[in-house]
C-alpha positions in Angstrom: 15.7 9.4 25.7 15.6 5.8 25.0 18.5 5.0 27.3 16.5 6.4 30.1 14.0 4.1 29.4 13.1 0.1 30.3 13.9 -1.3 26.9 11.5 -4.3 25.8 11.5 -7.8 24.9 15.0 -9.4 25.6 13.7 -13.2 26.5 10.8 -14.5 25.0 8.3 -16.6 26.1 5.0 -18.3 24.2 1.5 -17.1 26.1 -1.5 -18.7 24.0 0.4 -18.2 21.2 2.1 -15.2 21.1 5.2 -14.4 22.3 5.4 -12.1 25.3 9.0 -10.8 26.4 10.6 -9.6 29.4 12.2 -5.8 29.3 15.9 -5.5 29.2 17.3 -3.0 31.9 18.4 0.3 30.9 21.8 -0.2 31.2 21.7 -2.6 28.2 23.6 -1.6 24.8 21.8 0.3 22.4 19.5 -1.8 20.1 20.3 -2.7 16.5 18.2 -1.7 14.0 18.5 -2.7 10.5 17.8 0.0 7.5 17.1 -1.7 4.2 16.8 1.5 2.7 17.8 4.7 3.1 15.5 7.8 5.2 15.8 10.5 2.5 13.8 13.5 4.2 12.8 12.8 8.0 16.5 13.3 8.9 15.2 15.4 12.3 13.4 11.7 13.1 16.4 9.9 11.8 18.8 11.9 13.9 17.0 11.0 17.1 16.8 7.1 16.2 20.5 7.7 15.6 20.9 8.8 19.1 18.8 5.8 20.8 19.9 3.2 18.2 22.5 1.4 16.4 21.7 1.6 12.6 22.5 -1.2 10.4 22.8 -0.4 6.6 21.7 -3.2 4.2 25.0 -4.3 2.9 23.9 -7.5 0.7 23.8 -8.2 -2.6 21.1 -10.6 -2.8 18.6 -12.8 -1.2 21.4 -15.9 -0.3 23.8 -13.1 1.0 21.0 -11.7 3.0 20.0 -14.7 4.7 23.5 -15.5 5.4 24.0 -12.1 6.4 21.3 -12.7 9.1 23.1 -15.1 11.2 26.6 -12.5 10.8 26.5 -8.6 10.5 22.8 -8.5 11.4 22.6 -10.9 14.3 21.1 -9.2 17.0 18.8 -6.8 15.2 15.6 -5.8 17.1 14.4 -4.0 14.5 14.2 -3.4 10.9 12.8 -0.5 8.3 12.0 -1.3 4.9 10.3 0.7 2.5 8.3 -0.7 -0.6 9.6 0.5 -3.9 10.2 -1.7 -6.8 14.3 0.3 -7.0 14.7 -0.5 -3.3 15.7 -3.3 -1.0 13.1 -5.5 -2.1 15.0 -6.5 -5.0 17.6 -7.6 -2.9 16.1 -9.5 0.1 12.6 -10.7 -1.7 9.1 -11.0 0.0 9.7 -11.5 3.1 8.0 -15.0 3.2 8.0 -18.3 5.4 11.4 -18.8 4.3 13.0 -15.2 5.1 10.8 -15.1 8.4 12.5 -18.1 9.5 16.2 -16.9 9.0 15.2 -13.8 10.8 16.9 -13.5 14.0 15.8 -14.3 17.3 16.1 -11.1 18.8 14.1 -9.3 15.5 10.9 -7.8 17.5 9.5 -5.1 14.8 9.6 -4.5 11.2 8.3 -1.5 10.2 6.9 -1.5 6.9 7.0 1.8 4.6 3.8 1.8 2.7 0.1 1.4 2.9 0.4 -2.2 1.3 2.0 -4.6 3.1 1.7 -7.7 0.8 5.5 -8.2 0.7 5.9 -9.6 4.1 3.8 -12.9 5.3 2.1 -11.3 8.6 1.5 -15.1 9.9 4.8 -16.8 10.2 5.7 -13.4 11.8 2.6 -13.0 14.1 4.4 -16.9 15.4 7.2 -15.4 16.1 6.5 -12.7 17.7 7.2 -10.2 15.7 5.1 -6.6 15.2 4.7 -5.2 11.6 3.4 -2.0 10.8 2.7 -0.7 7.9 1.7 3.4 7.3 -2.4 3.8 7.5 -3.4 6.7 7.3 -1.1 9.3 6.1 -1.3 7.8 2.3 -5.1 8.2 2.4 -5.3 11.6 0.8 -2.6 11.4 -1.7 -3.9 8.2 -3.0 -7.5 9.3 -3.5 -5.7 12.5 -5.4 -4.3 10.3 -7.4 -7.6 7.9 -8.0 -9.4 11.6 -9.0 -6.9 12.4 -11.2 -7.4 8.9 -12.8 -11.0 9.4 -13.1 -10.9 12.5 -14.9 -8.7 11.5 -17.1 -10.4 8.6 -18.0 -13.8 10.4 -18.0 -13.0 13.7 -19.9 -10.0 12.1 -21.7 -7.2 14.6 -21.0 -4.0 13.0 -21.9 -5.6 12.7 -25.4 -6.4 16.4 -26.0 -2.7 16.6 -24.3 -1.4 14.6 -27.2 -3.5 16.5 -29.5 -2.6 20.1 -28.6 1.3 19.0 -28.5 0.6 17.6 -31.8 -0.7 21.1 -32.9 -4.3 19.8 -33.2 -6.9 21.9 -32.1 -10.3 19.8 -31.5 -9.8 17.8 -34.7 -9.5 14.2 -33.7 -11.0 14.5 -30.0 -14.8 12.9 -29.7 -16.7 13.8 -26.8 -16.2 12.8 -23.7 -18.1 12.6 -20.3 -18.7 14.8 -16.7 -18.4 13.3 -13.7 -21.4 15.2 -12.7 -24.1 12.5 -11.9 -22.3 9.5 -12.6 -22.3 6.6 -9.9 -18.7 6.0 -8.3 -18.7 2.4 -6.6 -15.9 1.5 -4.4 -14.8 -1.7 -3.5 -12.9 -1.4 -0.1 -14.0 1.8 1.8 -10.9 2.0 3.9 -9.6 5.9 4.3 -8.3 5.9 1.2 -11.6 4.6 -0.2 -13.5 7.1 2.3 -11.3 10.6 1.2 -11.9 9.3 -3.0 -15.8 9.2 -2.1 -15.3 12.7 -0.5 -13.7 14.0 -3.5 -15.7 12.3 -6.0 -18.8 13.8 -4.3 -17.7 17.4 -4.6 -17.7 16.3 -8.1 -21.7 15.7 -7.9 -21.1 11.8 -7.9 -23.2 9.8 -6.3 -21.2 7.4 -3.9 -21.8 3.3 -3.5 -19.7 0.9 -1.9 -18.9 -2.3 -0.8 -16.7 -3.9 2.1 -17.1 -7.3 4.0 -18.5 -5.5 6.4 -21.1 -2.6 6.5 -19.3 0.6 8.1 -20.9 2.2 10.8 -23.2 5.5 9.4 -21.1 8.3 10.4 -17.7 6.6 8.2 -20.4 5.9 5.5 -20.9 9.5 4.4 -23.9 9.0 2.7 -22.7 6.4 0.7 -24.8 3.5 -0.2 -23.5 -0.4 0.9 -24.6 -2.6 -1.9 -23.4 -6.2 -2.8 -20.4 -6.6 -4.7 -22.6 -8.0 -7.8 -24.9 -5.2 -7.6 -22.0 -2.4 -7.5 -19.9 -4.3 -10.5 -23.3 -3.8 -12.7 -24.9 -0.3 -11.5 -21.6 1.7 -11.3 -20.1 3.9 -13.4 -17.0 4.1 -12.1 -15.7 1.2 -9.7 -12.5 1.8 -8.1 -10.5 -0.3 -6.4 -9.2 0.5 -3.0 -8.6 -2.9 -1.5 -5.3 -4.3 0.1 -3.8 -7.3 -1.5 -3.8 -10.8 -0.2 -5.0 -14.1 -1.1 -8.7 -13.6 -0.7 -8.5 -10.2 -3.2 -5.8 -11.5 -5.6 -7.2 -11.1 -8.8 -10.8 -9.5 -7.4 -11.4 -8.3 -10.9 -10.9 -11.1 -13.5 -13.2 -11.8 -16.7 -16.4 -12.4 -15.1 -16.3 -9.2 -13.1 -15.3 -7.5 -16.2 -18.1 -8.5 -18.2 -20.7 -8.1 -15.2 -19.8 -4.2 -15.4 -21.2 -1.6 -17.9 -19.9 -1.3 -21.5 -19.8 2.1 -20.6 -18.3 1.9 -17.2 -14.3 2.7 -16.5 -11.9 0.8 -14.1 -9.5 2.7 -11.2 -7.6 0.6 -9.5 -4.7 2.5 -7.1 -4.3 -0.6 -4.7 -2.7 -2.6 -5.7 -1.6 -4.5 -9.1 -2.8 -7.9 -8.7 -5.8 -7.2 -7.4 -6.7 -7.2 -11.1 -5.9 -10.2 -13.4 -4.1 -7.6 -16.0 -4.6 -9.9 -19.0 -8.3 -9.9 -18.7 -8.4 -6.0 -18.4 -6.8 -5.7 -21.4 -9.1 -8.2 -23.2 -11.6 -6.2 -22.2 -10.5 -2.9 -23.2 -9.7 -4.2 -26.7 -13.2 -6.1 -26.7 -14.5 -3.3 -25.2 -16.5 -4.5 -22.9 -15.9 -1.8 -20.4 -14.9 2.0 -21.5 -11.7 2.7 -19.9 -9.3 2.4 -17.1 -6.8 4.6 -14.8 -4.2 2.3 -13.5 -1.3 3.5 -10.7 -0.5 -0.4 -10.3 0.6 -3.2 -11.7 0.7 -6.6 -11.7 4.3 -7.0 -12.1 6.2 -3.8 -11.5 8.0 -2.0 -13.1 6.8 -3.4 -15.4 3.7 -1.7 -17.6 2.2 -3.9 -20.5 2.5 -2.4 -23.7 -0.8 -3.1 -24.2 -2.0 -0.6 -21.5 0.6 1.7 -21.8 -0.9 2.1 -25.6 -4.8 1.4 -25.0 -6.3 5.3 -25.8 -9.0 4.3 -23.5 -6.1 3.7 -20.3 -4.8 5.9 -18.3 -1.2 4.4 -16.7 0.8 6.2 -14.1 4.2 4.8 -12.8 2.8 3.7 -9.4 2.9 7.7 -7.8 -0.2 7.6 -5.6 2.1 8.8 -2.9 4.8 10.2 -4.3 5.0 13.6 -3.2 7.5 15.4 -0.8 5.1 15.7 2.1 3.6 12.5 2.0 7.1 10.8 1.9 8.7 12.6 4.6 5.6 12.2 6.7 5.6 8.1 6.1 9.5 8.0 6.9 9.0 10.0 10.1 5.6 7.6 11.1 8.2 4.7 10.7 10.8 5.9 12.7 8.3 7.1 15.2 7.0 4.1 15.0 10.2 2.0 16.1 11.2 4.3 18.6 7.6 3.6 20.2 8.7 0.5 19.9 12.1 -0.1 21.0 11.2 1.9 24.2 7.6 0.3 25.4 8.1 -2.8 23.7 5.3 -2.3 21.6 4.7 -0.7 18.2 1.9 2.2 18.5 0.6 0.3 15.4 0.6 -2.6 14.0 -1.0 -4.0 10.9 -5.2 -5.3 11.0 -3.8 -8.8 11.8 -2.0 -8.2 14.5 -4.4 -5.9 16.7 -4.9 -6.7 20.1 -2.1 -9.9 20.0 0.2 -7.6 22.1 
């Protein structure tokens, strides 16, 4: 039990640019955790956390009231749980940018963000204040790779168009020939956990895999994939898959020049974040025939999906469902709770975002 452990993080001193903390005594009151979003599935893990911490629900109605409440009802919190969902707390708090991080209570030590991406949190100011930030890494690998595989097959084989024809009572009347994945080259930009899981599936479909990262992977993680330059990947791949985190360096990784560099017969798959693609440039490329198709699960201005993409016959658009399965959502919630409990009991989250690796 948490009450039998020494709690981390009472008084802070700065050491080499990073906060270090002394420990609370075991007689201290329960730590307070602000639950910006509900736990819907991981009920057993939630019940355990409720025994070990006082959980504070979000009551703020907008960003201004949230910042005000950080000085009132939320003052003294040690942890925050949030979920990256367009319908969730993000609509109340807005992005955890410099302004919002500066307003967080001095007692705050942990932010656990439920999602693989964490672009809604500015990590640098959190680090400067000694606030540890975590996302949910490997849990999302397989379901996102499954979604990418569906999009790949849907665009290449034109399955959604065939389904529409079938529902309209047509049988092969208006369907052009589609393309097989076998023998095609898949180029993966961002060969992390999701990229590697997608590569494994694509290889089973008979595809050849090549990839580009800022740094080449160890041979055992390449799984036989070929490491190529970014330019070579764009110009030689039949399918380009984006598996990058969104940050200042990756925004609009794919824009007009990159789309022009791709084969006219190539398709683009994006299951990462919408803003890694310049959406107007993609629409223009599809309409002009610069590329042959696109499979998308993410968009620049979610939940809005541009009509030009939704209505384009060579685009398959999903409403950001990459990890929207029961098993995955439950484990993502459970992962965040376990991480919070580790932080509250030891003073350090079991997992932090890459920018914070080795800081604590």
